[in-house]
N, C-alpha and C positions, 0 to 999 in steps of 0.2 A: 424350202422350206424357208429361205427366206424372205421368198416374193409371199410366203402366207402369212409371215411377219410385218412385211409393210402392209399389207391388206387389213390386219387387224388395227393396228398404228391410225393408219387411216382411215378407218371407220368409227376408232376411238377419238380422236380430233374433231371428225363431225360432229359425234355424241356434244363433245365438253360445247361445241362453239354453238351448238340448238342448245343449248341449258344456258348459254351466260345469254341469249338473246332473249329468252327467254322471260329476265330479271332484267331487262331493260324498258323504257319507255321515251315518248316523244317528246323532245323539252325544246318549246319555243323560245326564240329570246336570247337564246344561250350560245348561240353559233357566231364563229368569229369569220369575215370575208374569207371566201372559198375555202368553211371548213364546214358545211350543211352536210345534213344526208340525203336530201332527195328534192325534188323539184318540187317549183310551187308556181304560184300562178305567172311569175313573172321570169319565170326558165321552167327548164325540161329536166337539168340534171342538177346532181350533187356536184360541190365542190364549186359552183357558180352563183352564192350570192355575193353581193357588192361589197357589202356594209355591215360592218361587226354590231351583234346585239339586233339582230333586226326583227322585230314583234311577228314576221310571219314565216321565217326561215326555222330549222329544228334539227337538232340531232339527234342520236342515241344516248342518253344515259344511264347508271343505276338507278333500277327502280327506286322512290322513295328520297331522292340526290334534288331534281328539278328545281323545285321551287326555294329548297335550301341555297342554290346558284344562284337565285335571281328570275329561273327563268316560270313560265306557264306551262301548263299542262293542254292548254288551249290557244289554238293559235288564235293573232288578231283579226284575221280573216272569217276565221270560223264563228267569232264570236257576233261579227256584224251581221254575216245570214244566217246565224242560228243554229251550224248543222254540228256545233262541236268540234272536238281536236282533229279528229279525225277524215 
């Protein structure tokens, strides 16, 4: 019974996290040094940005808040090569 309860609780947590992720968007230019969410052409991993608010670095934010924070939905690199923000 206790194990079944833990499995149900774990399943609910995964579903809640998935629902929260769906309401996120990539926001370029707002990540602080070392707080970016993913790799770029400059490095391969999250947490490796070297400067605050680099326009090529991104982090996930609540949908609809990026531009209010001063960020962009399209990276500076994507604007140069015409590929968009992803």
